[in-house]
Backbone as ProteinMPNN parsed JSONL, in Angstrom:
{"seq_chain_A": "MNINDPIFGELEYEYGWVKDLTVYFFGRECEISLMVDGEENGEFSDEQYAAYQALMLNWAYLQQNLLQSIVEYYKQKRHELGYDIEVNDHYPPIETQDQLIEMITLDGIVVPYADIFDERDIGMTFNCTWDIENGVGIRLLNEKVAQIGYQDVAI", "coords_chain_A": {"N_chain_A": [[0.836, -1.174, 0.0], [0.54, 2.217, -0.813], [1.003, 5.719, -0.07], [0.633, 9.252, -0.663], [2.011, 11.566, 1.066], [1.643, 14.93, 2.245], [3.881, 16.081, 3.539], [5.923, 14.111, 4.017], [6.036, 12.899, 1.56], [5.871, 10.397, -1.063], [5.122, 7.362, 0.336], [5.626, 3.961, 1.318], [3.942, 1.215, 2.762], [5.392, -0.93, 4.996], [5.293, -2.645, 7.514], [5.413, -0.296, 8.856], [5.913, 3.038, 7.689], [7.8, 3.732, 4.802], [10.393, 5.109, 2.698], [12.732, 5.589, 0.034], [15.301, 7.977, 0.135], [17.179, 10.752, -0.946], [19.861, 12.403, 0.42], [22.23, 14.936, 1.319], [25.231, 14.444, 2.948], [27.732, 15.903, 4.491], [28.535, 16.921, 1.991], [28.412, 14.718, 0.395], [26.437, 12.659, -1.613], [23.849, 10.705, -0.359], [22.021, 7.714, -0.38], [19.344, 6.962, 1.483], [17.123, 5.429, 3.921], [13.964, 6.605, 4.748], [12.088, 6.296, 7.542], [8.952, 6.181, 8.906], [7.091, 6.041, 11.75], [3.878, 4.717, 11.976], [0.381, 3.979, 11.643], [-1.491, 1.739, 9.484], [-3.387, 3.355, 8.299], [-2.191, 5.654, 7.467], [-2.06, 8.104, 8.771], [-0.437, 10.753, 10.379], [1.127, 12.389, 13.193], [0.995, 15.864, 14.202], [3.258, 16.472, 15.632], [5.129, 14.656, 14.633], [5.399, 15.595, 12.008], [6.428, 18.151, 12.591], [8.883, 17.517, 13.815], [10.292, 16.259, 11.704], [10.312, 18.29, 9.736], [11.756, 20.289, 11.091], [14.217, 19.006, 11.324], [14.995, 18.789, 8.601], [15.064, 21.498, 7.899], [17.164, 22.419, 9.467], [19.276, 20.892, 8.647], [21.847, 21.317, 7.361], [23.269, 22.745, 9.311], [23.121, 20.964, 11.492], [24.705, 18.752, 10.833], [27.429, 19.061, 11.517], [27.346, 18.987, 14.344], [26.361, 16.403, 14.699], [28.465, 14.869, 13.67], [30.567, 15.56, 15.413], [29.581, 14.473, 17.789], [29.595, 11.763, 17.138], [32.34, 11.349, 16.81], [33.204, 11.717, 19.481], [31.804, 9.619, 20.707], [32.96, 7.419, 19.37], [35.654, 7.627, 20.237], [35.304, 7.191, 22.974], [34.215, 4.567, 22.964], [36.363, 3.201, 21.854], [38.267, 3.556, 23.853], [36.963, 2.244, 26.014], [37.085, -0.384, 25.109], [39.742, -0.828, 25.208], [41.366, -0.275, 23.073], [42.788, 1.993, 22.766], [45.125, 1.48, 23.881], [45.931, -1.113, 23.126], [46.539, -2.168, 19.854], [44.074, -2.229, 17.303], [42.804, -3.086, 14.246], [40.208, -2.474, 13.414], [39.488, -0.352, 14.957], [40.995, 2.199, 14.475], [43.216, 4.876, 15.537], [41.812, 8.146, 15.586], [42.018, 11.544, 14.681], [40.792, 13.646, 13.467], [37.666, 15.003, 12.208], [37.362, 14.555, 9.527], [38.67, 12.142, 9.124], [36.912, 10.439, 10.401], [34.608, 10.675, 8.824], [35.22, 9.085, 6.668], [34.726, 6.63, 7.719], [32.07, 6.213, 8.295], [28.634, 5.88, 7.23], [25.705, 7.465, 6.439], [22.628, 5.98, 7.045], [19.869, 5.871, 7.635], [16.86, 7.727, 8.466], [14.699, 8.112, 11.137], [11.403, 8.683, 12.011], [9.833, 8.677, 14.812], [6.851, 7.587, 16.636], [5.154, 10.203, 18.321], [4.913, 10.009, 21.121], [6.551, 9.483, 23.271], [8.494, 11.399, 24.068], [8.368, 14.89, 24.939], [9.635, 16.652, 23.321], [10.713, 17.501, 19.912], [11.318, 14.628, 18.122], [13.702, 12.601, 16.65], [15.291, 9.891, 15.011], [18.465, 8.622, 13.959], [20.31, 6.525, 11.822], [23.452, 4.98, 11.29], [25.847, 3.304, 9.287], [28.942, 1.779, 10.088], [32.52, 1.355, 9.972], [33.799, 0.179, 12.134], [32.045, -1.291, 13.693], [30.271, -3.3, 12.292], [28.046, -4.918, 12.657], [26.354, -3.67, 14.632], [26.368, -0.92, 14.116], [25.849, 2.677, 14.326], [23.715, 4.645, 16.257], [21.681, 7.534, 16.639], [19.786, 9.586, 18.74], [17.851, 12.366, 18.382], [16.643, 15.151, 20.11], [14.659, 17.895, 19.838], [16.401, 18.731, 17.79], [18.931, 18.332, 18.891], [21.656, 16.3, 19.954], [20.673, 13.715, 21.925], [21.061, 11.125, 22.703], [23.384, 8.53, 22.06], [24.546, 5.588, 20.513], [24.35, 2.105, 19.796], [22.636, 1.203, 16.712], [19.98, 0.655, 17.468], [19.248, 2.58, 19.299], [18.155, 4.614, 17.857], [15.765, 3.771, 16.906]], "CA_chain_A": [[0.0, 0.0, 0.0], [1.293, 3.47, -0.909], [0.292, 6.987, 0.103], [1.429, 10.427, -0.989], [1.82, 12.468, 2.193], [2.074, 16.286, 1.878], [5.177, 16.424, 4.148], [6.903, 13.041, 3.825], [6.07, 12.465, 0.167], [5.324, 9.078, -1.342], [5.567, 6.352, 1.291], [5.11, 2.608, 1.155], [3.75, 0.587, 4.076], [6.08, -2.209, 5.243], [5.369, -2.671, 8.983], [5.747, 1.103, 9.11], [5.977, 3.745, 6.401], [9.191, 3.907, 4.371], [10.723, 5.506, 1.329], [14.134, 5.906, -0.209], [15.474, 9.417, 0.13], [18.549, 11.187, -1.217], [20.278, 13.576, 1.194], [23.664, 15.211, 1.287], [25.876, 14.395, 4.261], [29.076, 16.439, 4.276], [28.802, 17.088, 0.573], [28.285, 13.457, -0.327], [25.064, 12.218, -1.819], [23.572, 9.438, 0.319], [20.709, 7.094, -0.523], [18.99, 6.47, 2.81], [15.713, 5.084, 4.126], [13.172, 7.398, 5.681], [11.142, 5.403, 8.195], [8.016, 6.971, 9.695], [6.17, 5.198, 12.503], [2.486, 5.055, 11.735], [-0.56, 2.89, 11.381], [-1.782, 1.522, 8.065], [-4.267, 4.404, 7.764], [-1.365, 6.721, 6.903], [-2.216, 9.374, 9.485], [0.711, 11.059, 11.221], [0.831, 13.467, 14.133], [1.623, 17.168, 13.97], [4.595, 16.416, 16.24], [6.018, 13.961, 13.689], [5.676, 16.541, 10.934], [7.286, 19.223, 13.121], [10.224, 16.968, 14.038], [10.921, 16.029, 10.398], [10.534, 19.582, 9.086], [12.845, 20.966, 11.806], [15.455, 18.329, 10.933], [15.342, 19.184, 7.237], [15.364, 22.927, 7.91], [18.444, 22.637, 10.152], [20.162, 19.799, 8.253], [23.226, 21.761, 7.101], [23.849, 23.119, 10.602], [23.162, 19.8, 12.381], [25.702, 17.754, 10.446], [28.658, 19.261, 12.297], [27.093, 18.482, 15.698], [26.263, 14.945, 14.613], [29.796, 14.31, 13.473], [31.328, 15.73, 16.655], [29.061, 13.499, 18.752], [30.068, 10.432, 16.745], [33.773, 11.321, 17.142], [33.316, 11.511, 20.933], [31.329, 8.254, 20.969], [33.987, 6.505, 18.869], [36.822, 7.667, 21.132], [34.893, 6.563, 24.228], [34.115, 3.134, 22.682], [37.73, 2.725, 21.638], [38.891, 3.528, 25.179], [36.306, 1.187, 26.803], [37.538, -1.676, 24.609], [41.179, -0.935, 25.413], [42.09, -0.132, 21.812], [43.678, 3.141, 22.822], [46.386, 0.918, 24.369], [46.236, -2.246, 22.25], [46.172, -1.852, 18.47], [43.028, -3.014, 16.658], [42.611, -2.521, 12.907], [38.842, -1.972, 13.269], [39.375, 0.887, 15.752], [42.235, 2.986, 14.356], [43.119, 6.193, 16.168], [41.409, 9.242, 14.702], [42.267, 12.867, 15.235], [39.973, 14.667, 12.81], [36.347, 14.601, 11.742], [37.513, 14.052, 8.161], [39.007, 10.721, 9.218], [35.7, 9.723, 10.783], [33.686, 10.677, 7.686], [35.572, 7.94, 5.829], [34.389, 5.398, 8.434], [30.632, 6.116, 8.537], [27.7, 6.152, 6.145], [24.339, 7.698, 6.893], [21.82, 4.864, 6.56], [18.442, 6.1, 7.729], [16.237, 8.701, 9.364], [13.514, 7.524, 11.732], [10.474, 9.627, 12.637], [9.045, 7.802, 15.679], [5.616, 8.117, 17.222], [5.475, 11.358, 19.178], [4.292, 9.806, 22.428], [7.523, 9.195, 24.317], [9.126, 12.631, 24.521], [7.646, 16.124, 24.621], [10.412, 17.379, 22.312], [10.742, 16.954, 18.542], [12.081, 13.396, 18.272], [14.177, 12.004, 15.391], [16.38, 8.931, 15.126], [19.313, 8.513, 12.768], [21.155, 5.333, 11.845], [24.671, 5.031, 10.486], [26.724, 2.143, 9.198], [30.309, 2.197, 10.398], [33.513, 0.328, 9.691], [34.326, -0.443, 13.338], [31.052, -2.197, 14.276], [29.379, -3.543, 11.157], [26.815, -5.553, 13.13], [25.496, -2.776, 15.419], [26.356, 0.444, 13.592], [25.724, 3.79, 15.271], [22.402, 5.275, 16.263], [21.593, 8.806, 17.356], [18.45, 10.111, 19.032], [17.837, 13.828, 18.478], [15.471, 15.796, 20.696], [14.75, 19.311, 19.465], [17.569, 18.866, 16.916], [20.181, 18.214, 19.645], [21.959, 14.906, 20.254], [20.246, 13.35, 23.275], [21.566, 9.795, 23.005], [24.156, 7.916, 20.98], [24.922, 4.216, 20.835], [24.099, 1.242, 18.659], [21.526, 1.673, 15.878], [18.662, 0.519, 18.106], [18.967, 3.843, 19.994], [17.433, 5.504, 16.941], [14.523, 3.165, 16.41]], "C_chain_A": [[0.889, 1.248, 0.0], [0.391, 4.65, -0.593], [1.211, 8.103, -0.373], [1.117, 11.481, 0.074], [2.332, 13.862, 1.821], [3.452, 16.683, 2.436], [6.24, 15.373, 3.817], [7.023, 12.582, 2.377], [5.48, 11.077, 0.011], [5.958, 8.04, -0.43], [4.914, 5.018, 0.972], [4.997, 1.977, 2.535], [4.4, -0.784, 4.118], [6.318, -2.31, 6.738], [5.736, -1.3, 9.531], [5.894, 1.741, 7.741], [7.42, 4.028, 6.032], [9.261, 4.48, 2.965], [12.223, 5.709, 1.244], [14.229, 7.41, -0.388], [16.94, 9.722, -0.172], [18.814, 12.442, -0.399], [21.778, 13.764, 1.002], [24.182, 15.226, 2.708], [27.333, 14.741, 4.038], [29.461, 16.425, 2.803], [28.704, 15.829, -0.256], [26.819, 13.073, -0.433], [24.886, 10.836, -1.188], [22.158, 8.982, 0.002], [20.384, 6.466, 0.821], [17.526, 6.037, 2.81], [15.112, 6.073, 5.107], [12.115, 6.453, 6.229], [10.262, 6.234, 9.126], [7.078, 6.014, 10.411], [4.75, 5.662, 12.24], [1.656, 3.821, 11.466], [-0.827, 2.806, 9.88], [-2.66, 2.607, 7.459], [-3.496, 5.603, 7.213], [-1.557, 8.08, 7.541], [-1.039, 9.564, 10.435], [0.374, 12.242, 12.111], [1.529, 14.763, 13.726], [3.04, 17.181, 14.516], [5.588, 15.699, 15.322], [6.383, 14.877, 12.526], [6.656, 17.616, 11.399], [8.72, 18.732, 13.301], [10.972, 16.807, 12.713], [11.248, 17.358, 9.713], [11.669, 20.35, 9.764], [14.19, 20.337, 11.452], [15.904, 18.801, 9.555], [15.747, 20.66, 7.164], [16.759, 23.209, 8.471], [19.525, 21.644, 9.722], [21.616, 20.249, 8.07], [23.95, 22.079, 8.413], [24.062, 21.889, 11.496], [24.297, 18.835, 12.079], [26.981, 17.858, 11.275], [28.494, 18.716, 13.713], [27.005, 16.962, 15.716], [27.651, 14.318, 14.535], [30.636, 14.419, 14.741], [30.881, 14.72, 17.71], [29.542, 12.093, 18.428], [31.558, 10.297, 17.027], [33.949, 11.025, 18.63], [32.897, 10.093, 21.314], [32.388, 7.232, 20.552], [35.193, 6.453, 19.818], [36.51, 6.994, 22.471], [34.832, 5.046, 24.061], [35.509, 2.511, 22.572], [38.466, 2.577, 22.972], [38.311, 2.389, 26.02], [36.81, -0.193, 26.401], [39.045, -1.871, 24.75], [42.0, -0.744, 24.157], [42.878, 1.164, 21.729], [45.056, 2.696, 23.318], [46.845, -0.192, 23.436], [45.724, -1.934, 20.843], [45.084, -2.795, 17.974], [42.72, -2.337, 15.325], [41.215, -1.946, 12.697], [38.63, -0.647, 14.006], [40.664, 1.707, 15.66], [42.095, 4.318, 15.1], [42.664, 7.236, 15.148], [41.627, 10.557, 15.432], [41.316, 13.91, 14.665], [38.614, 14.098, 12.404], [36.427, 14.048, 10.32], [37.856, 12.567, 8.156], [37.756, 9.906, 9.539], [34.714, 9.633, 9.619], [33.954, 9.486, 6.774], [35.105, 6.617, 6.437], [32.888, 5.214, 8.665], [29.839, 6.42, 7.272], [26.324, 6.36, 6.758], [23.449, 6.651, 6.24], [20.329, 5.167, 6.591], [18.056, 7.209, 8.686], [14.928, 8.077, 9.824], [12.681, 8.633, 12.362], [9.536, 8.787, 13.504], [7.696, 8.413, 16.049], [5.996, 9.216, 18.197], [4.9, 11.21, 20.578], [5.273, 9.587, 23.566], [8.103, 10.472, 24.913], [8.245, 13.827, 24.17], [8.335, 16.878, 23.494], [10.218, 16.764, 20.924], [11.75, 15.799, 18.532], [12.409, 12.807, 16.899], [15.286, 11.005, 15.722], [17.177, 8.904, 13.835], [20.187, 7.272, 12.916], [22.313, 5.503, 10.874], [25.276, 3.635, 10.427], [28.125, 2.651, 9.489], [31.269, 1.03, 10.216], [33.941, -0.424, 10.953], [33.327, -1.394, 14.01], [29.958, -2.436, 13.236], [28.034, -4.091, 11.618], [25.851, -4.56, 13.788], [25.391, -1.359, 14.882], [26.324, 1.494, 14.69], [24.322, 4.359, 15.129], [22.435, 6.549, 17.085], [20.125, 9.159, 17.542], [18.586, 11.615, 19.209], [16.536, 14.267, 19.143], [15.643, 17.284, 20.474], [16.056, 19.607, 18.729], [18.901, 18.865, 17.665], [20.399, 16.74, 19.981], [21.615, 14.628, 21.714], [20.834, 12.008, 23.694], [22.32, 9.28, 21.79], [24.597, 6.541, 21.417], [24.805, 3.361, 19.602], [22.866, 1.74, 17.91], [20.166, 1.594, 16.559], [18.279, 1.727, 18.961], [18.037, 4.726, 19.16], [16.048, 4.997, 16.573], [13.434, 3.161, 17.461]], "O_chain_A": [[1.875, 1.314, 0.734], [-0.819, 4.602, -0.814], [2.424, 7.918, -0.472], [0.111, 12.186, 0.0], [3.355, 13.972, 1.146], [4.121, 17.539, 1.857], [7.339, 15.719, 3.382], [8.01, 11.944, 2.009], [4.689, 10.629, 0.842], [7.176, 7.862, -0.423], [3.81, 4.953, 0.433], [5.864, 2.182, 3.384], [4.017, -1.688, 3.377], [7.439, -2.084, 7.195], [6.33, -1.207, 10.605], [5.989, 1.036, 6.736], [8.187, 4.514, 6.863], [8.334, 4.356, 2.165], [12.893, 5.967, 2.243], [13.354, 8.036, -0.985], [17.834, 9.021, 0.301], [18.084, 13.427, -0.507], [22.487, 12.853, 0.575], [23.648, 15.924, 3.57], [28.082, 13.955, 3.457], [30.546, 15.985, 2.423], [28.892, 15.864, -1.472], [26.064, 13.155, 0.536], [25.664, 9.918, -1.446], [21.209, 9.76, 0.099], [21.069, 5.541, 1.256], [16.795, 6.247, 1.842], [15.681, 6.344, 6.164], [11.336, 5.877, 5.469], [10.764, 6.91, 10.025], [6.348, 5.26, 9.767], [4.458, 6.857, 12.277], [2.173, 2.762, 11.108], [-0.438, 3.688, 9.114], [-2.683, 2.772, 6.239], [-4.081, 6.472, 6.565], [-1.254, 9.103, 6.927], [-0.686, 8.662, 11.195], [-0.548, 13.005, 11.824], [2.523, 14.75, 13.0], [3.925, 17.819, 13.945], [6.753, 16.089, 15.242], [7.54, 14.927, 12.109], [7.602, 17.95, 10.686], [9.668, 19.448, 12.977], [12.143, 17.173, 12.608], [12.341, 17.527, 9.172], [12.465, 20.996, 9.082], [15.187, 21.043, 11.296], [17.063, 19.17, 9.368], [16.676, 21.016, 6.438], [17.45, 24.119, 8.013], [20.575, 21.56, 10.36], [22.524, 19.6, 8.589], [25.112, 21.714, 8.591], [25.08, 21.794, 12.181], [24.798, 18.168, 12.985], [27.543, 16.842, 11.685], [29.396, 18.057, 14.231], [27.509, 16.313, 16.632], [27.959, 13.362, 15.246], [31.339, 13.475, 15.104], [31.708, 14.175, 18.44], [29.86, 11.318, 19.33], [32.003, 9.228, 17.447], [34.756, 10.172, 19.0], [33.544, 9.445, 22.136], [32.676, 6.292, 21.294], [35.685, 5.376, 20.155], [37.36, 6.304, 23.034], [35.335, 4.311, 24.911], [35.783, 1.446, 23.125], [39.191, 1.607, 23.193], [39.056, 1.651, 26.665], [36.949, -1.076, 27.248], [39.567, -2.945, 24.45], [43.201, -1.015, 24.155], [43.562, 1.412, 20.737], [46.034, 3.434, 23.194], [47.998, -0.217, 23.005], [44.591, -1.482, 20.679], [45.152, -4.005, 18.19], [42.409, -1.147, 15.288], [41.041, -1.03, 11.893], [37.692, 0.091, 13.703], [41.351, 1.889, 16.666], [40.986, 4.825, 15.272], [43.082, 7.208, 13.99], [41.441, 10.655, 16.645], [41.06, 14.936, 15.296], [38.439, 12.887, 12.275], [35.646, 13.171, 9.95], [37.393, 11.819, 7.295], [37.567, 8.811, 9.008], [34.052, 8.609, 9.453], [33.028, 8.937, 6.176], [35.088, 5.594, 5.752], [32.469, 4.174, 9.174], [30.307, 7.118, 6.372], [25.841, 5.516, 7.512], [23.505, 6.452, 5.027], [19.597, 4.771, 5.684], [18.81, 7.578, 9.586], [14.146, 7.577, 9.015], [13.19, 9.427, 13.153], [8.553, 8.242, 13.001], [7.44, 9.592, 15.806], [7.052, 9.155, 18.827], [4.444, 12.193, 21.163], [4.86, 9.512, 24.723], [8.192, 10.605, 26.134], [7.469, 13.777, 23.215], [7.696, 17.657, 22.786], [9.652, 15.682, 20.771], [12.911, 15.987, 18.897], [11.516, 12.547, 16.093], [16.112, 11.247, 16.602], [16.637, 9.134, 12.753], [20.732, 7.002, 13.986], [22.175, 6.083, 9.797], [25.221, 2.88, 11.398], [28.462, 3.795, 9.184], [30.876, -0.134, 10.296], [34.403, -1.561, 10.853], [33.732, -2.226, 14.822], [28.875, -1.854, 13.299], [26.998, -3.766, 11.037], [24.65, -4.607, 13.524], [24.415, -0.664, 15.168], [26.715, 1.239, 15.829], [23.812, 4.529, 14.021], [23.129, 6.633, 18.098], [19.323, 9.044, 16.614], [19.331, 12.086, 20.068], [15.456, 13.804, 18.776], [16.651, 17.867, 20.873], [16.728, 20.6, 19.006], [19.902, 19.346, 17.134], [19.445, 16.014, 20.26], [22.189, 15.227, 22.624], [21.077, 11.769, 24.877], [21.952, 9.551, 20.647], [24.983, 6.347, 22.57], [25.111, 3.803, 18.495], [22.136, 2.596, 18.41], [19.282, 2.394, 16.253], [17.11, 1.885, 19.313], [17.235, 5.487, 19.701], [15.25, 5.73, 15.988], [12.328, 2.686, 17.202]]}, "name": "protein", "num_of_chains": 1, "seq": "MNINDPIFGELEYEYGWVKDLTVYFFGRECEISLMVDGEENGEFSDEQYAAYQALMLNWAYLQQNLLQSIVEYYKQKRHELGYDIEVNDHYPPIETQDQLIEMITLDGIVVPYADIFDERDIGMTFNCTWDIENGVGIRLLNEKVAQIGYQDVAI"}
């Protein structure tokens, strides 16, 4: 089943509403999945629309904050696993955000039901070279990084 939503565009229902979307992440074109929580009737809340529109409006500005948060998360993970002392090819030392950009790929944007948080709520998933199985997930509240971890944080 497909719908054409005025904000999200053409969506297909697959246990939730999805569509392929092209976005630019640090100047690179990325094919990602937009996943919008919703029932089969295709009705979404004003809060979901507001969260998605705020993300898109602030996308250029947000990218820098996202990347900085992932750098900090990576360094913390690397330290927790002891790879700041013992060499591991999957967790090389990084000093710059440019090095990290080579290690991650934006995979998806999740617009969850608006019933958990009062703020505008968006999830983002990334694939990464250091943890192929779990990736990286970010939860944004009011366009600020609220939580970062494995991809399930974003869903």
